[in-house]
N, C-alpha and C positions, 0 to 999 in steps of 0.2 A: 801579889800580882794577880792571881786568879780571882781573888775577891774583888779587886778593882775592876777587872774585866766584866765580871758578872754584874756588878752594880751598873756599869756603863751600858751593858746589854739590856738590863732591865729598864733603865731610863729610856733607852732608844725605843724599846717595845711600848713603854707607857706613852712616850711622845707620839709614836705612830698611832696608837689607839686613840689618844686625845684628838689627833689631827683627823682621824677617820670619823670620830664622833662629831667633830665640828663641821664636817661636810654636809651640805644639803643634798638630800637624795631626790633624784628626778626619775620618775617612773615612765618608761617608754614601752608601749605595747605595739608589736608588729606582727606581720604575717609570713615572715620568711623562714625557710628551712634550707637544708642542703648548702650548696656553695654560696647562695645569696645570704643565707643566715650567718655563715662564717664571715662574710664581708661586712655585714652589719655589726657583728660582734667586734670586728677589727676597728671599725670606725668608733664605736663606743669606747673601746680600750684606749685608742689613740687620744680621744678627747679627755678621758679621765686622767690619763698620764700627763696631759698638757697643762693641767692646773690642779689646785688642791682645794678649791672652794665648793665644787659640786661633784657628785657621783651619779652618773646616769646608770640606771639598772634596766637593761632591756629584757623583755619577756615575750616569747612567742605565744600567740593566742589562737593559733589555727589558721585556716586559709582566710582570704579576704573577707568573705561573708561572715565567717565565725568571729574574726577579730572585731568587725563592726558591731556584731550582736553582743559580743563580750563587753565592748565599750559602753553600749547603750544600757545593758543590764547593770554594769558597775556604776554608771551615773545615777540610775534610779535608786541604787542602794547606798549612794553617797560614798562610793569607794573607787571613783574614777581615777585613771592614771593622769599624769601631767600631760603626756603626749600620746596621741592615738593615731596609728596609721589607718587611713580609710581609702579604699580604692575609688577611682575617679567617678564611678557611677553612684557612689554614695554621697557625692557633693551636695546635691539638692536636699537629701535627707539631713545632712549635718547642718546646712543653712537653715532648715526648718525646725531644728531642735532648739527651740527657744530656751535660753538660759543655760545651755549645755556647753557652749564653746566660747572661747575668748579669741577674737580675730587676731591673726598674727601681727598685723600692722599695729594694733593696740598694744600687744605684748611688747613689741620692740620699742614703741614710743614710751611706754610706761617705764621700761627698764633703761631708757636713755641709750639704747644700742644704736650703733652706726648702721642704718638699714636703708640702703638705696634700692628702691623697688625697680628703678629703670634698668638695673644691671641684669635682671632676669629676662630670659628669652620670652618674647611676647606670646608666641604660639604655645608656650608651655604654661606660663603664669596666667594667661587669659582664662583658662578653665576654672581657676580658683580665686577670681577677683570679683569685687563689687562692680556695678556699672561705672563707678568713678575710678576704677583701676586699683583699688586698695586690696591687698592680698589678705584673704580670709584664712588660708592655710598655706603651708610651704610645700611646693612641689618637691617630692623626694625621689621616687623611682618612676620616671616618666619614660615611656617607650612608645614606639609606633610600629605597625606591622611591616614586614619585609618578606621577600621570597628567599628562602634558604635552598641552596642547590648542592646536591651530592654529585660532584664532577665525575667521580669514578663510576657511579652508576650510569650516568649518561654515556660515558665512553664505552663501558661494557655493552651497552645496547646499540653501539654503533652510531651514536649521536655526538656531534661536535660539542664538547663541553662549553665552548664559547658561543654557542648558538644564542641568538637574540630571544629573550624571554620577556621583553618589556610590555607586550600586550597579551591579553587573555586569548586572542585569536592564535597567537604564536604558541602560547602554552598548550592550547587545545591540540595543535598539530603535533607537538612533542609528546603529549600524553598518548596520542594514537601510536606513535613510533615505539614508545616504551611498552605499551600493551602488546603490540605485535612482537616485540623482542622477548616477551615472556616475563617482564618485570611484575612482581606480585603487588608492589605498592608504588605506582607511578607518582601519586601525590597524596599528601594528607594535610591536615590543618590542626591548629590549636585555636581556641577561643573563637568559635565559628560566628557568633553574633557580632563580636567586636570587629573582626576582620572583614567578614563577607557581607555585613549589612551596615554597621555603624561607619567603619572606615571606607567601605565601598561607596557609600552615599557622599561622604565628604570629598573623597578623591575624584568623584565624577560630578561634584558640585550640584547634587540634587538633595532636596530636603529629606531628613530622616523623620522630622516632626515639624509642625507649624510653629509660629512664634519664634523664629530663629532657633529652632531645635530646643525650645524651652527657655532660652535665655531671656525671652521677652515676656515671660509670665507663666504662672502655673496652669493657665487655661489653654495649654498647648494640647494638640492632638497628634497622634502618630501618623506618619505619611510614608513609611518605608515599603508600601505595597504599590509603588509606582512602576512604570514600564521598565526603567533601567534596572531596578532591583529584581523585578520578576524575571527579566531576561537572564540575569547573572545566576540567580538561584536555580532557574530552569536548566541552564547549561551544566551547573554542578550536579543537579539531580540526574541528568543524562550520564555524566561521567561516573557518578556513583553506581548507577545500574550497570554500566559497562565495565566496572572494575578498574576504572582509571583514577577515581578519587576514593580513597579508603577512609571512612569515618572512624575515628578511634575514641572520641569522647568529647564532652562539653568543655573541658578545661584544657590541659596541656598533655593529655594522654598520648597524643601523636608524637610528642617530643621524644619519647623513649624509642619509638620505632625509627625515627629519623636518625637519632644519635647512634643507634645500633647499626646503621648503614642499610636498613631495609627499604627506605623510601628515597626516590630520586628528587622530588620537590616537596617543599614544606612551607606553608604560609604560617608565620609565627611572629612573635614580638622580636624587635631588635635585641631585647634583653635575653634572648635565647643564646646569645654569644657566649656567656660564661659557661653554661652547661655543654654546649656543642664543642667549644674549644677544649674543654676538660675531658670529654668522653669520646669524641668522634675519632675513629681510626681510618679516616678516608679524607680525600681532598675535598674541602667544601668551600663555598663562597656565599656571599650575600648579594642579592640583587634588589632593585627597587620593586615595590609591589606592582604587579601588572595592572593595566587598565584596559577597558574595552574601546578599541578604536572606532567601533560602530556607535559609541555613545558620545565620545569627546575627542577632539583633535589632540589634546594633551591633558594630562591629569592636573588637578588642583593641588591640594596638600592633604596629607593624612592627618589624623588627630591622635592625641596621646591616649595611652592606657597607663596602667600602673596606679600609683597612689600618692597622696599628699599627707603631710603631718598636721593634725589639728591639735590645738592647745585647748585643754578642757578647763571649764570654770571651776571655782571652788578651791583654788590653790593659794598658797601664801605668797606674799610679795617676793620673798627670797627665792621661792621655787620658780616664780615667773622670771626672775633675773637669770636663774640657771638655765631655764628653757631658752631664753633669748641668746645666751652665750652658746648653747649647743646648736641652735639653728643657724647662728652666724658661722660657727665652725663648719657645719655641714655645707654651707654655701661658699666657703672659701675656695679660690681657684684651684689650689693644690689638692684639696680633699675631693672636690667635684671632678677634677680631671682624672684622678685615680679611680673614682667610682665609675665614671663613664668608660674608662679603658678596661676596667676589670669586668664590668657587667654587660656592657652594650646599651645600658640606659642612656638617655640623652643628657648632655650637660645642661644644667638648669640656668647657667649664666653664660654670656658670650665670652667672658674672660676665661672660663674653664675650657670652652671649645678652642679658643685661640691658643691657650697653653698646650692643649693636646696636640694641635697641629704643629706648633713650634718644637715640641718634643719628638716629632717625627713618627708619632703613632700611626697616623693615617697612611703614611708612605710605607711603613713596615707591615701594616695590616689592611690591604686594599679592601674597600667596600665598607669599612667600619664608619665612614662618614656619611653613608647613604641615608641613614635614618635622619641625621641632622639636616641634610639637604632637602629631603622629602618634606620635612616639617617647616622649613624656613625659606625655601626658594620663592614662594608666592605669599602675598598678603592674604590671610584667611578671609573668606566670605562669610555671609550669614549661615551658609550651609556647611562651612568647613571650620568654624571656630571651635566646635565641640558640642557636647550634649549636656543639658542640665534638666533632667527629668526625674520627678519624684517616683519612688518605689521602683527604680530602674533595675535593681537586683532581681526583683520578682518578675519584672517584664522580660528580662533576659531569660529567665527560666521558661517563660511562655514561648519566647522565640526559639529556644533550644528544642522544645517539644515539637513545634511546628516544622522546624528544619529537619528534625529526625524523621518526620513523616514523609518529607520530600525524598530524603536519602534512601528510605526503605521502599519508596514507590507507592506509598499509601495515599499520598496527596500530590496534586500538581502544585507548582510554585505559587500561582495566583491564589488558589484556594487557601494554601497554608499561610501566606503573608496577609491575606485579608482577615483570616481568623486571628492571627497574632495581633494585628492592629486593633481589631474589635475587642479582644480580651484585654490587651494592654491599656486601651483607652478607659476601660472600666476602672482599672487601678489608678490611672491618672486623675479621674474624676474624684475618687475617694481621697487621694492625696491633696487635691485642690481644696476639697471641703475641709480637711483637717488643718490646712495651712491658713485658713481664714481667721 
């Protein structure tokens, strides 16, 4: 009997090994760690368990910039993954990488996949489509900036936690009260360029760059040194010097301060939800991103941040079929709704948003639908569709340097933004030349 059992066990192991060997491996490189990394791993495990033809292997390759650079280096060495996560400002770079990518709409068509591009939310997919509306990459983690509020901190300072914070004028008045009450960190921010220049411009319907923010051609020029942007950065510079705005770093360093309960207000991605919900030991809520009433009667729409999934050239037909299956899985209403609810990222399809609402998530978690509303309430304009600028990761670095000079009081807002535009335009001209 024991002998029979051992034979059966060996056969099972052998069958399992043969099955594993028969699976086509799909390499997926991403930039997530922490809670988001865990949630990506969960998605991959769920897909792998749902079928036995493909095995997705996910690998963390550093932050957004490092992941993009790793993908470029791997392609040059002929060792590229099947799927590469690239943050939204790398879109023009990927489009210009001739022979490096296989457009998603082609991958899906070649694999015979059921792929309806109309089901994806327009303000999300528009960032990653051709002029004809064909999707070049699949939106994966799409977020938009919002205002996070520490209600306990407001209450401790004698401020009604339900006070209106919809305009920057109102925020400025609350920052005065917080400072007077002795709060060390009235406000901080993450991703200063993305929120306070890129999204600021879209939200107030003013150009960030010419040529429809780069969608109209590579001969675009930066234009974020206009009156509206200068006024906003100038106000933030004043708040920084008065100790009302605390600058913590270029990425999301301010998130740790807010999650620890040190700061009252925090401008950050809607995707901050996962970390804040997990760590905050205070009463918090999410509000719409403020706008300047002196600039516009009502705000336009914000634009997305985050990343999309690009399919790399040089893979086998079977690998592309596996990629198509995985991307369809990620787009399914149930998987998208769970991702949206777990992370705070936007649902990339209307079906996922409707499923989330029907499940009662928005009722149970007030404010979690604000990001969706902010993105979809208005039809995007040429100024608010998004940005498609070459070398934009490096341009953001220039913007960061110039903003830091404002926060420290070394430059006024006009001088800093004029310098950023001039330096950034030099990079755009180089990108234009290389794209010809």
